[in-house]
N, C-alpha and C positions, 0 to 999 in steps of 0.2 A: 463726521470725516473733520479734522483738522485744516483749516484754510491759511496758514502758515504764508502761501504764495503771494496772499495780498497784502502782506505786511513787508515784505522785501522789495528790495532792487536788484537788479542783475549787477554783481559788481564788475569793475573793469580790470582788464589785463586777465581774464580766465576764459577758457573755453566753454565749460559745462558747470553746472552748480546742481547739488542734489539737496531735494526739499521734500518731505512729507514721503521719502520712501522711492522717488522715481527722478532721475537724472536728465536735466533739461538743457540743451543749447540757447543760446540768447533768441535764436528764431521760436523754440518751442515753448521758450518760459513767457513769452509776449503773446502767445498764442492761449496757453494756458491761462493767463492773467486775464484776458479779455474773457475766456470762458466763466472762470470764477467770479467775475464781476457782475455776471448776467445769472448765476444761480440765484436762486431765491431761499429764503429760511428754509425751507421744507427738503431743500437737495435738488428741486426740479430745476431746469433751466426756463426761464422766461422767453418771450417771443425774442427774435433777434431784431438787431437794429436795422436792418436792412429792407425788413419784409413790411 
């Protein structure tokens, strides 16, 4: 799966952005970016930062 979301910033002045077949609002974009940063090379999530 491509991880283009890791290389993007949410542009100013728009409500949604379409990346890798999914539409994101600013809030959803930030949450997805956090999740992708936690994903390891094999595609699984590593342990969360809070636990």
